[in-house]
N, C-alpha and C positions, 0 to 999 in steps of 0.2 A: 244575619247568618242563618242559614237553614239548620234545622234540628240535627240530622245526620251529621253535617260538617261539625256542628257544636260539640256533639259527643264524640266524635273521631279526636276532635283538638283536645278534650279533657283528656281522655284516655292516654293519648300520646304523651301528653304532661306528666300524668302520674307514672307510666311506664319509663320515661328517660330518667325522673328524678329518682325512681327506685334503682334503676340499674346503677345510676352514678354514683349513688350512696352506698350500696353494696360494693362496687370497685374501690371507692375511697376507705372502706373500713377493711377491706381484706388487703391493704397495702398496694394497690395497684395493681393486682390479679384480675385477670379478665373473665374469670369461669365465676358464674352467678348459680346458685342453687336455687332452684323454685320449690316451694311448699306445696306437699300433696292436698292440702285441705284449701278450699276456696277462701282467701283471707278477707274478702272485702263484699260480703253479701248485701250490704245497705248502700253500695255505691249509686244503686239505681234511683234511693230516693235522693241523693244530692242531684245526680243529672236531672230528675223530674221537678225539683224545687228551681235549679238554676234555669231550666226549660221554661218553666211557669213566670219567672221574673223576666226573663228575655221577651216573651210572648206577652204578658199583661200588665207589667209594672207600668206606672203613670208616666214614666221618662225612660228613654233608652238608656241602656247601661252598658257599660265596657266590660266584657266578659273576663279579661285577665284581673280587672279590679275586683272583680266579684269572687273570681278562684283566689286570689291572693287575701282578700278578707275571711273566705272560709277556712284557707289555711293557716292563717294568723289565730283565729278563733280555735281552732283544733289544738295547736301548739300551745296556746294558753290555757288549755285544760288540764295539762300535764304537771307543772310545777312552776314557781315562780321565776326559775333559771333558764328555763328553755325557751326559746323564741325563733319567730321566723323573722328573717333580715332581708329587704329588698336590696339589689345591687348596690344602691347609693349607701344605705345603711352597712352593708358588708364591707363596702371600701373604706368606710370611716373607722370602723373595727380594727381592721388591718393597720390604717395609720396610728391609731392611739397606742397599740403595742409595741409600735416601733419608736415613738418618743413625743408626740404632741398632737393635740386637738384644740378647737376652739368651743369654749364652755364656762363654767364657772367653777369646775374642779370639785366633783364630788362622785362618790360611788353611791348608787342606790339599788334597792331591791323592794320585794313585795314581801313583807312580813304581817302575817295574822290578816291577809287580804287590804292591807295599807301599804301606800307606798312610803318606804322608810330609808332615811340616810343610815348607810353603813358608816362612812366616814368621809368628811373632807379633806382633800389632799393638801398637804402642809404646801402655805405659800400661796394657794390658789385664792381667787375671789371670794368662794364659799368659805374658805377658811378665815379670812380677813374679815369679813361679813359676819361672823359668829355662830355659822351653822355647825350642828354637834351630831355626833353618832347618837342614834335613837330619835332622832327629831322625825316627827310623820308630817309628810307633805300632803296637805288636803286639797291645796288648788295651786294650778300653775297658770298664773296670769288669772283671767276669770273663768277658767275650766276646772270643775271637779276632777280629781284623780279616781273618785270612784270607778271601778270597772276598767281603769285606765291600764291598757298593756306597760310592761316595762320599756319596749322599745320604743312605744309613743311617747312615754314621760322623758325619755333621753334625747327623742328628737326636738321636743317642745321647749326643755330647759336649755340645748345646745343653739349655738345662732352666730352670726358676724361678730367679730371684735368690734367692743365699742357699743353694742346694743345692750339693753336692760331687759332682765327677765324677775318679773314678781312672783314670789313663793309664800304661800300662806302655810304655816307649819302649827302643828301641836306638839308642845315639848312638857315632859313630866315635869311637875313643881310649878308650872305656869296656868294661872287661872284662865287667861285668855290666849287665843290664837296669835301668834306672832307674825308679821308681814316682814319678809325681807325685798329690798328691790337692789339686786345685783348686777353689776355691768359685767359683761361676757368678755374675756380676753383670752389669748393663746395659753394653752396649759402646758409648758414645759416640763415633761415628767422626768425630772433628773432625781432618780431613785434612792442616790447614795449622798449622804452627808457625814463628814468624819471630824473629830476634833480630839484632842488630848485635854482631858478634864483636869487631871494633876499628874507630876510626875510618875509614868509607868502604868496609867489607867487610861485606856481609850475609850471614846463614844462613837458609836456608827450607827446612823440612822437609815433605815430603809421605808421609804415612802410606798412603794409599789413593786412588782415584780414584772419588770420588761424584758427584752429581749438580751440586754447588756447588762443585766443586774448583777450577775454573778461575776462577771469580768471587771465591772466596776467597783464591786466588793473589794475583789482581790488586790486592786491597786490602791484603794484607799486604806486597807489595813496594813499594806506593805509599807506604806508611807509611814503609818503610826509605829510600825516596827522600826524602822530606819532611824526613827528620833530616839530610840533606846528601847531596852529589854520592856518587852509590855507584861506588867504584873496582873492584868485584869482588864476586862474587856466588857461594855455594855454595848448590847444590840438591843436597839429601840426598834420594835415593831407595832408599836401603838397607832391606832387609826390607820393603819396600813390594808386596804381592802382586798388585797390578792394581786393576782395577776395570773403569769404563765406557771404552769405544773412545773414544767422543766426546770425553770429558774430557780424554784423552792428546792427541788432536789439538790441542783448544784450548790447553791448557798449552805443546804444542810451538808452536804458532803465536803465542803471546804472547811468545816470545824470536826469533822469525824473522820476518823482511820478505819471504821469498821463496823459492823452492825448494820441493820435494816433502818433507811428512812422512811417510807412510806410504801403501803400496799393500796392497790385499787382493787375493786371487785365489782364487775358488771354482769349482764346477762351472757354476753358473748366473751370468749376465752381471751379474744384479741384486745378486751379491754382490762384483763386480770394482768396486774404489774405488780412485781416486787423490786422495788428500787433500793440498792445497797450502796454503802459508803466503800470508797475507797481509799488504800494508803496514801496519805499525801507526803509530798516530796520534803515539807518541813513540818516539824512536830510545833503543833501549838497547844503547848499544856496550862496557859494560865487560864484561871477561873473566868467563867462568862455568866452574865446575868441578862436575862432575857426580858425586856419590859413589853407588858401587853395590855390591852384592855377591850372594852365592848366593840370597839372599832377593828379590831384585829380578826381578820376574816380569811377564809380559804388557804391561799400560800402562806400566808404570814403563820396561819395556825399549824400548817404541815412543819414549818420549820422549828416552832416552839415545841410542837408535839414530837418531834424527832430527836431534837436537843435535851428535852425533859426525859423520856423514855431511855435513852442512851446513857443517862447521869452525865450528860456533858455541860449541863447549864443547870440554874436556879431559875424558875420562871417567876417573876416579880409584878405585880400590879393586880388588876381584876378580872374575872371570867371573860374569854374572848366571845365573839359572835355566834359561833357555831354553824358554819357552812361547810359540810362534810361531803359534798357531792363534786364530781368531775364534769366539766361540759366540753364536748366535742364538737368544733365547726365543721360542718358537711357542706362543702360547695354544691350547689345544685346547677344543673345544665344552662339556665338561662342567666347566670352570674349572681343570682340570689343566693342565700345559704340559710342552713338550719343551724341554731345553736342548740344541742340536743344533751340533757342529763342522760350520760351513759356509764356512770359507775358512781360508786361511795368509795370514800378512801378512809384508811384505817392508820392509826399511829402504829410503831414498832411493837408495842404490847398488845394490839388488836383492840385498841377503843375506837369506835365512831364518834367522832365530834359533832354529827348531825344534831343539832340543837342543843347539845350540851355544851359544847366548846371545851377549851383547854382551861383547867381550873389550875391557878398559879400555885406555886409552891409557898410564896410569901404573899399573903393578901395585903395590897397597899392602895386605898382608893387616892384618888388625886385630889388634891385640896387647890383650888385656885387661889393664887397669890394676890394677898391684899394690895390694893392700890396704894401707892405711897402719894403722900402730898408732895406737890411740885415746890422744890426749894428755890426760891429767887436768890441765885448765886450771882454776885457782883464779879464781871470779868473783866480785867483790863484790857485796854487797846493795846495792840502790838504792832509791831513795823510790818508784820506780813498783812495786817489788816488795811493799810492806807494803800488808794488807788496809785498804780505806777511805782511801786515800791521796787527797789534795786535787787537783782538776784544776789545771792550769797557767793563767795569765792570758794564754795566746797569744791573738791575733785570730784570725778565720776565715781571712784571708789568709795568715797566718804557719802555721796548720795545714794549709793547702793546700801552702805550700811544704815544710813537714816531709813531708807525706804524699807529696809527688811526689818529695822526695828518696829516701825509703824504697824507693818503688816503682822509681826508677832504681838504686838500690843493689841490689835484688832481682834484675834485669834483668841488670846486670853481673855479679853473683855466679853466674848461671846460665850466662851465657857463659864465664866463666872455668872453672867447672866441667867443662862440654862441653869446652873446649879441653884441660884437663888430663887428663880420663879417656878422651878419643878421639884415638889416634895417626892416624887418616885425615882427622879435621878439622884436626888441627895441622899436618899436611903439607899439605893443600889451602890452608889459611892462608897458610902459608909461602910456597907457589908464588904465590899472587896478590900478597902484599908483595913477591917478587922480580920479579914481572912488571912490578908498576907500577914499580919501581927502573930496570928496564932501559928501560921506555917513555919514562920522563924522561930518561935518558941518551941515548936516540935522538934525541929532540925536541931536546937541547941540541946534539947533534952536527950535526944539520939547520939548526941556525941560526947556527952559527958559519961 
């Protein structure tokens, strides 16, 4: 390619990207305001280097590949959460927010220049393998992660279902690096799980904030409320790496009738948002305890901060991750996209949680349950265990009752297991029970 054509190609790409980005940020308006000062005095250096590589490098190079590499390097110099995405990477991101992707199920970031696990997603291969929030990934397969971009790391960790990826991590408290060989799988991001822990006290776990999280939350809480009047709710945001800002606002709004949820402040006025709660159709006056830990980040910190500052919930657990910035996805003209940090967000009281995180009202570190010795329980052989056993004569109505009873037992068993193995859930449950006892005492005193 001749020098003149190469230069025209490059300036055309820059101009198209600039115009498209400006239109996107202005909500689709076609007017573009140009600055009076020359913003790119050093672009000639870039084109000169590009020209020298094209003319003199030992092997011919694809101009698009060189320009993409330069753009990635430029964005990488900004902050750990800004990144340039190719067309394929952008498509993957869009699929992830809608429901599923193929990989191992971890949220990662670059912290102190080291690739770090924010949180493993519950129920995924990474979670089952034992990866933990705060683990530092120093190698992916045989490739060092030093100076590796976030998007490059994501690309290397993800892959086809059934294939394996080897991660070498450094963990606090461990003398030697740990090696994990994890089999990739489809990661279905079911963001809501709900249980009734005891009569009148419900438990809702939000694992990530997707496009349908708020709607799924309303359904889950609605089902709990139909089982009887709720006297308290435990909202579990532990190891929730975040997700969509809009969903964090809607989830907070679900539990609030008034007040500010979150404010965002950026360089442009279009990035300045004050999200406020609205009056709900149904009043939810029951006490709420929100569980958080070091794996609670971004959108989950917005919810925790909103409920804490509005005096709607007690926050229990350990200090959160501390990601207080907003990323905007800016599609570019060739199908690629820019994930750019455009604003900082603040809790209703004006706190920035960047780096400092959300400090719990009640600090309770998680204590891993002790492994119980397996008991060799002798089980008697039953008729149902025999091959070709005859069916019973139960009617369909009786079968439905039996099936319903089994399902109820399974749910109760899950609730009991959660309470037994999780000291933070157990503590929250005790607080809510005590809360209700003191409320009853207060009401009795008032009536006398």
